[in-house]
N, CA, C, O and the ligand as a Tripos MOL2 file, in Angstrom:
@<TRIPOS>MOLECULE
protein
  229   227    58     0     0
PROTEIN
NO_CHARGES

@<TRIPOS>ATOM
      1 N         -23.7140    0.1220  -13.1220 N.3       1 MET1
      2 CA        -23.9900   -1.0150  -14.0190 C.3       1 MET1
      3 C         -22.8960   -2.0630  -13.8830 C.2       1 MET1
      4 O         -21.7020   -1.7640  -13.8560 O.2       1 MET1
      5 N         -23.3420   -3.2610  -13.8010 N.am      2 THR2
      6 CA        -22.3670   -4.3540  -13.7360 C.3       2 THR2
      7 C         -21.8080   -4.6530  -15.1230 C.2       2 THR2
      8 O         -22.5670   -4.7610  -16.0860 O.2       2 THR2
      9 N         -20.4910   -4.7870  -15.2330 N.am      3 PRO3
     10 CA        -19.9270   -5.0750  -16.5550 C.3       3 PRO3
     11 C         -20.2360   -6.4980  -16.9980 C.2       3 PRO3
     12 O         -19.7170   -7.4700  -16.4500 O.2       3 PRO3
     13 N         -21.0790   -6.5880  -17.9890 N.am      4 LEU4
     14 CA        -21.4540   -7.9020  -18.5210 C.3       4 LEU4
     15 C         -20.9990   -8.0210  -19.9700 C.2       4 LEU4
     16 O         -21.1430   -7.1000  -20.7740 O.2       4 LEU4
     17 N         -20.4640   -9.1490  -20.2570 N.am      5 GLN5
     18 CA        -20.0270   -9.3850  -21.6360 C.3       5 GLN5
     19 C         -21.2340   -9.6090  -22.5370 C.2       5 GLN5
     20 O         -22.2280  -10.2090  -22.1260 O.2       5 GLN5
     21 N         -21.1380   -9.1270  -23.7560 N.am      6 LYS6
     22 CA        -22.2450   -9.2520  -24.6950 C.3       6 LYS6
     23 C         -22.3410  -10.6860  -25.2240 C.2       6 LYS6
     24 O         -23.4240  -11.2510  -25.3750 O.2       6 LYS6
     25 N         -21.1760  -11.2390  -25.4930 N.am      7 ARG7
     26 CA        -21.1280  -12.6040  -26.0290 C.3       7 ARG7
     27 C         -20.1710  -13.4470  -25.1920 C.2       7 ARG7
     28 O         -19.2900  -12.9100  -24.5210 O.2       7 ARG7
     29 N         -20.3420  -14.7380  -25.2310 N.am      8 ARG8
     30 CA        -19.4430  -15.6500  -24.5300 C.3       8 ARG8
     31 C         -18.1080  -15.7110  -25.2910 C.2       8 ARG8
     32 O         -18.0650  -15.7760  -26.5190 O.2       8 ARG8
     33 N         -17.0190  -15.6860  -24.5010 N.am      9 HIS9
     34 CA        -15.6990  -15.7370  -25.1230 C.3       9 HIS9
     35 C         -15.3860  -17.1550  -25.5580 C.2       9 HIS9
     36 O         -15.7860  -18.1240  -24.9120 O.2       9 HIS9
     37 N         -14.6830  -17.2570  -26.6320 N.am     10 SER10
     38 CA        -14.2900  -18.5720  -27.1480 C.3      10 SER10
     39 C         -13.2590  -19.2220  -26.2210 C.2      10 SER10
     40 O         -12.5760  -18.5330  -25.4640 O.2      10 SER10
     41 N         -13.1540  -20.5290  -26.2840 N.am     11 THR11
     42 CA        -12.2010  -21.2490  -25.4330 C.3      11 THR11
     43 C         -10.7590  -20.8520  -25.7450 C.2      11 THR11
     44 O          -9.8880  -20.9010  -24.8770 O.2      11 THR11
     45 N         -10.5220  -20.4580  -27.0040 N.am     12 MET12
     46 CA         -9.1840  -20.0020  -27.3920 C.3      12 MET12
     47 C          -8.8520  -18.6910  -26.6740 C.2      12 MET12
     48 O          -7.7500  -18.5160  -26.1560 O.2      12 MET12
     49 N          -9.8240  -17.7740  -26.6520 N.am     13 ARG13
     50 CA         -9.6360  -16.4910  -25.9930 C.3      13 ARG13
     51 C          -9.4890  -16.6820  -24.4790 C.2      13 ARG13
     52 O          -8.6640  -16.0260  -23.8410 O.2      13 ARG13
     53 N         -10.2800  -17.5660  -23.9230 N.am     14 GLN14
     54 CA        -10.2020  -17.8870  -22.4980 C.3      14 GLN14
     55 C          -8.8240  -18.4650  -22.1510 C.2      14 GLN14
     56 O          -8.2150  -18.1000  -21.1460 O.2      14 GLN14
     57 N          -8.3570  -19.3660  -23.0000 N.am     15 GLY15
     58 CA         -7.0460  -19.9860  -22.7960 C.3      15 GLY15
     59 C          -5.9060  -19.0050  -22.9250 C.2      15 GLY15
     60 O          -4.9210  -19.0870  -22.1920 O.2      15 GLY15
     61 N          -6.0380  -18.0690  -23.8640 N.am     16 LYS16
     62 CA         -5.0090  -17.0430  -24.0700 C.3      16 LYS16
     63 C          -4.9040  -16.1350  -22.8560 C.2      16 LYS16
     64 O          -3.8080  -15.7390  -22.4610 O.2      16 LYS16
     65 N          -6.0450  -15.8060  -22.2670 N.am     17 ARG17
     66 CA         -6.0560  -14.9560  -21.0730 C.3      17 ARG17
     67 C          -5.4190  -15.6910  -19.8900 C.2      17 ARG17
     68 O          -4.5940  -15.1370  -19.1650 O.2      17 ARG17
     69 N          -5.8220  -16.9460  -19.7170 N.am     18 ARG18
     70 CA         -5.3040  -17.7330  -18.5970 C.3      18 ARG18
     71 C          -3.8210  -18.0660  -18.7450 C.2      18 ARG18
     72 O          -3.1160  -18.2480  -17.7530 O.2      18 ARG18
     73 N          -3.3620  -18.1410  -19.9710 N.am     19 ALA19
     74 CA         -1.9460  -18.4120  -20.2300 C.3      19 ALA19
     75 C          -1.0720  -17.2790  -19.7050 C.2      19 ALA19
     76 O           0.0210  -17.5270  -19.1970 O.2      19 ALA19
     77 N          -1.5420  -16.0370  -19.8230 N.am     20 THR20
     78 CA         -0.7780  -14.8810  -19.3500 C.3      20 THR20
     79 C          -0.8260  -14.7830  -17.8370 C.2      20 THR20
     80 O           0.0990  -14.2550  -17.2190 O.2      20 THR20
     81 N          -1.9150  -15.2960  -17.2210 N.am     21 GLN21
     82 CA         -2.0700  -15.2130  -15.7710 C.3      21 GLN21
     83 C          -1.1500  -16.1850  -15.0380 C.2      21 GLN21
     84 O          -0.6570  -15.8950  -13.9480 O.2      21 GLN21
     85 N          -0.9340  -17.3270  -15.6500 N.am     22 ARG22
     86 CA         -0.2020  -18.3750  -14.9360 C.3      22 ARG22
     87 C           1.3020  -18.3610  -15.1610 C.2      22 ARG22
     88 O           1.9810  -19.3380  -14.8460 O.2      22 ARG22
     89 N           1.8280  -17.2780  -15.6970 N.am     23 ILE23
     90 CA          3.2770  -17.1750  -15.8940 C.3      23 ILE23
     91 C           3.9670  -16.9290  -14.5440 C.2      23 ILE23
     92 O           5.0360  -17.4710  -14.2670 O.2      23 ILE23
     93 N           3.3230  -16.0950  -13.7130 N.am     24 ILE24
     94 CA          3.9080  -15.7310  -12.4250 C.3      24 ILE24
     95 C           3.8060  -16.9160  -11.4640 C.2      24 ILE24
     96 O           2.7280  -17.2270  -10.9580 O.2      24 ILE24
     97 N           4.9090  -17.5530  -11.2290 N.am     25 LEU25
     98 CA          4.9920  -18.6630  -10.2900 C.3      25 LEU25
     99 C           5.9040  -18.2820   -9.1280 C.2      25 LEU25
    100 O           6.8450  -17.5110   -9.3150 O.2      25 LEU25
    101 N           5.6440  -18.8090   -7.9320 N.am     26 PRO26
    102 CA          6.5270  -18.4910   -6.8160 C.3      26 PRO26
    103 C           7.9290  -19.0500   -7.0320 C.2      26 PRO26
    104 O           8.1210  -20.2610   -7.1400 O.2      26 PRO26
    105 N           8.8990  -18.1470   -7.0920 N.am     27 SER27
    106 CA         10.2830  -18.5700   -7.3030 C.3      27 SER27
    107 C          10.8400  -19.1470   -6.0050 C.2      27 SER27
    108 O          11.0480  -18.4330   -5.0240 O.2      27 SER27
    109 N          11.0750  -20.4490   -6.0290 N.am     28 LEU28
    110 CA         11.5520  -21.1280   -4.8280 C.3      28 LEU28
    111 C          13.0750  -21.2010   -4.8240 C.2      28 LEU28
    112 O          13.7060  -21.5550   -5.8200 O.2      28 LEU28
    113 N          13.6330  -20.8600   -3.6920 N.am     29 ILE29
    114 CA         15.0730  -20.9670   -3.4670 C.3      29 ILE29
    115 C          15.2660  -21.7920   -2.1960 C.2      29 ILE29
    116 O          14.3310  -21.9570   -1.4120 O.2      29 ILE29
    117 N          16.4620  -22.3030   -1.9950 N.am     30 SER30
    118 CA         16.7050  -23.0530   -0.7640 C.3      30 SER30
    119 C          17.2980  -22.1310    0.2910 C.2      30 SER30
    120 O          18.1030  -21.2480   -0.0050 O.2      30 SER30
    121 N          16.8770  -22.3610    1.5310 N.am     31 CYS31
    122 CA         17.3360  -21.5470    2.6550 C.3      31 CYS31
    123 C          18.8420  -21.7200    2.8560 C.2      31 CYS31
    124 O          19.3810  -22.8200    2.7380 O.2      31 CYS31
    125 N          19.4990  -20.6110    3.1610 N.am     32 THR32
    126 CA         20.9520  -20.6460    3.3620 C.3      32 THR32
    127 C          21.3320  -21.3340    4.6690 C.2      32 THR32
    128 O          22.4650  -21.7860    4.8350 O.2      32 THR32
    129 N          20.3680  -21.4100    5.6050 N.am     33 ASN33
    130 CA         20.6330  -22.0020    6.9130 C.3      33 ASN33
    131 C          20.1740  -23.4580    7.0100 C.2      33 ASN33
    132 O          20.9620  -24.3270    7.3810 O.2      33 ASN33
    133 N          18.8970  -23.7360    6.6780 N.am     34 CYS34
    134 CA         18.3610  -25.0910    6.8390 C.3      34 CYS34
    135 C          18.1240  -25.8070    5.5130 C.2      34 CYS34
    136 O          17.7300  -26.9730    5.4980 O.2      34 CYS34
    137 N          18.3640  -25.1110    4.3980 N.am     35 HIS35
    138 CA         18.2730  -25.6720    3.0380 C.3      35 HIS35
    139 C          16.8930  -26.2150    2.6780 C.2      35 HIS35
    140 O          16.7720  -27.1700    1.9100 O.2      35 HIS35
    141 N          15.8740  -25.6070    3.2300 N.am     36 GLN36
    142 CA         14.4990  -25.9630    2.8960 C.3      36 GLN36
    143 C          14.0720  -25.1260    1.6860 C.2      36 GLN36
    144 O          14.5320  -23.9930    1.5420 O.2      36 GLN36
    145 N          13.2060  -25.6510    0.8160 N.am     37 PRO37
    146 CA         12.7290  -24.8250   -0.2980 C.3      37 PRO37
    147 C          11.7750  -23.7340    0.1850 C.2      37 PRO37
    148 O          10.6740  -24.0270    0.6530 O.2      37 PRO37
    149 N          12.1950  -22.4900    0.0710 N.am     38 ILE38
    150 CA         11.3960  -21.3550    0.5380 C.3      38 ILE38
    151 C          11.2640  -20.3240   -0.5760 C.2      38 ILE38
    152 O          11.9980  -20.3640   -1.5630 O.2      38 ILE38
    153 N          10.3230  -19.4050   -0.4070 N.am     39 ARG39
    154 CA         10.1130  -18.3150   -1.3470 C.3      39 ARG39
    155 C          11.2640  -17.3110   -1.2180 C.2      39 ARG39
    156 O          11.7540  -17.0290   -0.1240 O.2      39 ARG39
    157 N          11.6690  -16.7910   -2.3600 N.am     40 SER40
    158 CA         12.7350  -15.7920   -2.3400 C.3      40 SER40
    159 C          12.2010  -14.4650   -1.7950 C.2      40 SER40
    160 O          11.0100  -14.1780   -1.9120 O.2      40 SER40
    161 N          13.0660  -13.6720   -1.2120 N.am     41 HIS41
    162 CA         12.7650  -12.3850   -0.5750 C.3      41 HIS41
    163 C          11.7850  -12.5240    0.5930 C.2      41 HIS41
    164 O          11.0690  -11.5840    0.9400 O.2      41 HIS41
    165 N          11.7700  -13.7280    1.1920 N.am     42 ARG42
    166 CA         10.9130  -13.9760    2.3490 C.3      42 ARG42
    167 C          11.7540  -14.5890    3.4650 C.2      42 ARG42
    168 O          12.7210  -15.3060    3.2060 O.2      42 ARG42
    169 N          11.3740  -14.2980    4.7130 N.am     43 VAL43
    170 CA         12.0240  -14.9000    5.8660 C.3      43 VAL43
    171 C          11.6700  -16.3910    5.8790 C.2      43 VAL43
    172 O          10.5150  -16.7560    5.6600 O.2      43 VAL43
    173 N          12.6440  -17.2340    6.1310 N.am     44 CYS44
    174 CA         12.4280  -18.6800    6.1340 C.3      44 CYS44
    175 C          11.4260  -19.0690    7.2140 C.2      44 CYS44
    176 O          11.6470  -18.7530    8.3830 O.2      44 CYS44
    177 N          10.3210  -19.7510    6.8620 N.am     45 PRO45
    178 CA          9.3240  -20.1300    7.8710 C.3      45 PRO45
    179 C           9.7760  -21.2740    8.7810 C.2      45 PRO45
    180 O           9.1490  -21.5320    9.8090 O.2      45 PRO45
    181 N          10.8430  -21.9500    8.4150 N.am     46 TYR46
    182 CA         11.3320  -23.0950    9.1920 C.3      46 TYR46
    183 C          12.2910  -22.6720   10.2970 C.2      46 TYR46
    184 O          12.1860  -23.1370   11.4320 O.2      46 TYR46
    185 N          13.2370  -21.7750    9.9560 N.am     47 CYS47
    186 CA         14.2220  -21.3700   10.9560 C.3      47 CYS47
    187 C          14.2460  -19.8620   11.2110 C.2      47 CYS47
    188 O          14.9210  -19.4110   12.1360 O.2      47 CYS47
    189 N          13.5270  -19.0800   10.4150 N.am     48 GLY48
    190 CA         13.4500  -17.6420   10.6390 C.3      48 GLY48
    191 C          14.6770  -16.8710   10.2340 C.2      48 GLY48
    192 O          14.9130  -15.7700   10.7320 O.2      48 GLY48
    193 N          15.4630  -17.4300    9.3350 N.am     49 PHE49
    194 CA         16.6740  -16.7530    8.8740 C.3      49 PHE49
    195 C          16.4100  -15.9400    7.6150 C.2      49 PHE49
    196 O          15.6270  -16.3420    6.7540 O.2      49 PHE49
    197 N          17.0580  -14.8130    7.5210 N.am     50 TYR50
    198 CA         17.0180  -14.0130    6.3090 C.3      50 TYR50
    199 C          18.3550  -13.2980    6.1310 C.2      50 TYR50
    200 O          18.8390  -12.6190    7.0370 O.2      50 TYR50
    201 N          18.9320  -13.4620    4.9640 N.am     51 SER51
    202 CA         20.2550  -12.9390    4.5870 C.3      51 SER51
    203 C          21.3340  -13.2250    5.6420 C.2      51 SER51
    204 O          22.0780  -12.3390    6.0610 O.2      51 SER51
    205 N          21.3870  -14.5080    6.0530 N.am     52 GLY52
    206 CA         22.4500  -14.9610    6.9360 C.3      52 GLY52
    207 C          22.2960  -14.6520    8.4060 C.2      52 GLY52
    208 O          23.2030  -14.9290    9.1900 O.2      52 GLY52
    209 N          21.1680  -14.0830    8.8010 N.am     53 ARG53
    210 CA         20.9710  -13.8280   10.2270 C.3      53 ARG53
    211 C          19.5320  -14.1240   10.6450 C.2      53 ARG53
    212 O          18.6240  -14.1390    9.8130 O.2      53 ARG53
    213 N          19.3330  -14.3610   11.9520 N.am     54 LYS54
    214 CA         18.0060  -14.6980   12.4670 C.3      54 LYS54
    215 C          17.1640  -13.4310   12.6240 C.2      54 LYS54
    216 O          17.5260  -12.5050   13.3490 O.2      54 LYS54
    217 N          16.0460  -13.4240   11.9300 N.am     55 VAL55
    218 CA         15.1590  -12.2650   11.9400 C.3      55 VAL55
    219 C          13.9940  -12.5180   12.8990 C.2      55 VAL55
    220 O          13.6540  -11.6830   13.7370 O.2      55 VAL55
    221 N          13.4030  -13.6910   12.7430 N.am     56 LYS56
    222 CA         12.2470  -14.0830   13.5370 C.3      56 LYS56
    223 C          12.7150  -14.8850   14.7550 C.2      56 LYS56
    224 O          13.7530  -15.5450   14.7060 O.2      56 LYS56
    225 N          11.9550  -14.8280   15.8350 N.am     57 THR57
    226 CA         12.2980  -15.5860   17.0350 C.3      57 THR57
    227 C          11.8440  -17.0390   16.8960 C.2      57 THR57
    228 O          12.0460  -17.8390   17.8090 O.2      57 THR57
    229 ZN         15.7230  -21.8870    7.0020 Zn       58 ZN58
@<TRIPOS>BOND
     1     1     2 1
     2     2     3 1
     3     3     4 2
     4     3     5 am
     5     5     6 1
     6     6     7 1
     7     7     8 2
     8     7     9 am
     9     9    10 1
    10    10    11 1
    11    11    12 2
    12    11    13 am
    13    13    14 1
    14    14    15 1
    15    15    16 2
    16    15    17 am
    17    17    18 1
    18    18    19 1
    19    19    20 2
    20    19    21 am
    21    21    22 1
    22    22    23 1
    23    23    24 2
    24    23    25 am
    25    25    26 1
    26    26    27 1
    27    27    28 2
    28    27    29 am
    29    29    30 1
    30    30    31 1
    31    31    32 2
    32    31    33 am
    33    33    34 1
    34    34    35 1
    35    35    36 2
    36    35    37 am
    37    37    38 1
    38    38    39 1
    39    39    40 2
    40    39    41 am
    41    41    42 1
    42    42    43 1
    43    43    44 2
    44    43    45 am
    45    45    46 1
    46    46    47 1
    47    47    48 2
    48    47    49 am
    49    49    50 1
    50    50    51 1
    51    51    52 2
    52    51    53 am
    53    53    54 1
    54    54    55 1
    55    55    56 2
    56    55    57 am
    57    57    58 1
    58    58    59 1
    59    59    60 2
    60    59    61 am
    61    61    62 1
    62    62    63 1
    63    63    64 2
    64    63    65 am
    65    65    66 1
    66    66    67 1
    67    67    68 2
    68    67    69 am
    69    69    70 1
    70    70    71 1
    71    71    72 2
    72    71    73 am
    73    73    74 1
    74    74    75 1
    75    75    76 2
    76    75    77 am
    77    77    78 1
    78    78    79 1
    79    79    80 2
    80    79    81 am
    81    81    82 1
    82    82    83 1
    83    83    84 2
    84    83    85 am
    85    85    86 1
    86    86    87 1
    87    87    88 2
    88    87    89 am
    89    89    90 1
    90    90    91 1
    91    91    92 2
    92    91    93 am
    93    93    94 1
    94    94    95 1
    95    95    96 2
    96    95    97 am
    97    97    98 1
    98    98    99 1
    99    99   100 2
   100    99   101 am
   101   101   102 1
   102   102   103 1
   103   103   104 2
   104   103   105 am
   105   105   106 1
   106   106   107 1
   107   107   108 2
   108   107   109 am
   109   109   110 1
   110   110   111 1
   111   111   112 2
   112   111   113 am
   113   113   114 1
   114   114   115 1
   115   115   116 2
   116   115   117 am
   117   117   118 1
   118   118   119 1
   119   119   120 2
   120   119   121 am
   121   121   122 1
   122   122   123 1
   123   123   124 2
   124   123   125 am
   125   125   126 1
   126   126   127 1
   127   127   128 2
   128   127   129 am
   129   129   130 1
   130   130   131 1
   131   131   132 2
   132   131   133 am
   133   133   134 1
   134   134   135 1
   135   135   136 2
   136   135   137 am
   137   137   138 1
   138   138   139 1
   139   139   140 2
   140   139   141 am
   141   141   142 1
   142   142   143 1
   143   143   144 2
   144   143   145 am
   145   145   146 1
   146   146   147 1
   147   147   148 2
   148   147   149 am
   149   149   150 1
   150   150   151 1
   151   151   152 2
   152   151   153 am
   153   153   154 1
   154   154   155 1
   155   155   156 2
   156   155   157 am
   157   157   158 1
   158   158   159 1
   159   159   160 2
   160   159   161 am
   161   161   162 1
   162   162   163 1
   163   163   164 2
   164   163   165 am
   165   165   166 1
   166   166   167 1
   167   167   168 2
   168   167   169 am
   169   169   170 1
   170   170   171 1
   171   171   172 2
   172   171   173 am
   173   173   174 1
   174   174   175 1
   175   175   176 2
   176   175   177 am
   177   177   178 1
   178   178   179 1
   179   179   180 2
   180   179   181 am
   181   181   182 1
   182   182   183 1
   183   183   184 2
   184   183   185 am
   185   185   186 1
   186   186   187 1
   187   187   188 2
   188   187   189 am
   189   189   190 1
   190   190   191 1
   191   191   192 2
   192   191   193 am
   193   193   194 1
   194   194   195 1
   195   195   196 2
   196   195   197 am
   197   197   198 1
   198   198   199 1
   199   199   200 2
   200   199   201 am
   201   201   202 1
   202   202   203 1
   203   203   204 2
   204   203   205 am
   205   205   206 1
   206   206   207 1
   207   207   208 2
   208   207   209 am
   209   209   210 1
   210   210   211 1
   211   211   212 2
   212   211   213 am
   213   213   214 1
   214   214   215 1
   215   215   216 2
   216   215   217 am
   217   217   218 1
   218   218   219 1
   219   219   220 2
   220   219   221 am
   221   221   222 1
   222   222   223 1
   223   223   224 2
   224   223   225 am
   225   225   226 1
   226   226   227 1
   227   227   228 2
@<TRIPOS>SUBSTRUCTURE
     1 MET1         2 RESIDUE 1 A MET
     2 THR2         6 RESIDUE 1 A THR
     3 PRO3        10 RESIDUE 1 A PRO
     4 LEU4        14 RESIDUE 1 A LEU
     5 GLN5        18 RESIDUE 1 A GLN
     6 LYS6        22 RESIDUE 1 A LYS
     7 ARG7        26 RESIDUE 1 A ARG
     8 ARG8        30 RESIDUE 1 A ARG
     9 HIS9        34 RESIDUE 1 A HIS
    10 SER10       38 RESIDUE 1 A SER
    11 THR11       42 RESIDUE 1 A THR
    12 MET12       46 RESIDUE 1 A MET
    13 ARG13       50 RESIDUE 1 A ARG
    14 GLN14       54 RESIDUE 1 A GLN
    15 GLY15       58 RESIDUE 1 A GLY
    16 LYS16       62 RESIDUE 1 A LYS
    17 ARG17       66 RESIDUE 1 A ARG
    18 ARG18       70 RESIDUE 1 A ARG
    19 ALA19       74 RESIDUE 1 A ALA
    20 THR20       78 RESIDUE 1 A THR
    21 GLN21       82 RESIDUE 1 A GLN
    22 ARG22       86 RESIDUE 1 A ARG
    23 ILE23       90 RESIDUE 1 A ILE
    24 ILE24       94 RESIDUE 1 A ILE
    25 LEU25       98 RESIDUE 1 A LEU
    26 PRO26      102 RESIDUE 1 A PRO
    27 SER27      106 RESIDUE 1 A SER
    28 LEU28      110 RESIDUE 1 A LEU
    29 ILE29      114 RESIDUE 1 A ILE
    30 SER30      118 RESIDUE 1 A SER
    31 CYS31      122 RESIDUE 1 A CYS
    32 THR32      126 RESIDUE 1 A THR
    33 ASN33      130 RESIDUE 1 A ASN
    34 CYS34      134 RESIDUE 1 A CYS
    35 HIS35      138 RESIDUE 1 A HIS
    36 GLN36      142 RESIDUE 1 A GLN
    37 PRO37      146 RESIDUE 1 A PRO
    38 ILE38      150 RESIDUE 1 A ILE
    39 ARG39      154 RESIDUE 1 A ARG
    40 SER40      158 RESIDUE 1 A SER
    41 HIS41      162 RESIDUE 1 A HIS
    42 ARG42      166 RESIDUE 1 A ARG
    43 VAL43      170 RESIDUE 1 A VAL
    44 CYS44      174 RESIDUE 1 A CYS
    45 PRO45      178 RESIDUE 1 A PRO
    46 TYR46      182 RESIDUE 1 A TYR
    47 CYS47      186 RESIDUE 1 A CYS
    48 GLY48      190 RESIDUE 1 A GLY
    49 PHE49      194 RESIDUE 1 A PHE
    50 TYR50      198 RESIDUE 1 A TYR
    51 SER51      202 RESIDUE 1 A SER
    52 GLY52      206 RESIDUE 1 A GLY
    53 ARG53      210 RESIDUE 1 A ARG
    54 LYS54      214 RESIDUE 1 A LYS
    55 VAL55      218 RESIDUE 1 A VAL
    56 LYS56      222 RESIDUE 1 A LYS
    57 THR57      226 RESIDUE 1 A THR
    58 ZN58       229 GROUP 0 **** ****
C-alpha cells in the first residue's frame, strides 16, 4: 500500500517540516593553497589539494 495522507497538511505544518530540512547547508571554507571557496572535508576541485598536500593529479 502506498502511504497516503488522509488530510492535506496545513501550510504551517509544511513550513515547520521544511524549516528543519533546510538547516543543513554546505559549510564553505577557503582552500589553503588557492584560497577558493570550497566544501570542507573535500579535496579542492580547483587545485586538488587536501590538508596541505596534492591529492588529485
Ligand atoms: Zn585549492
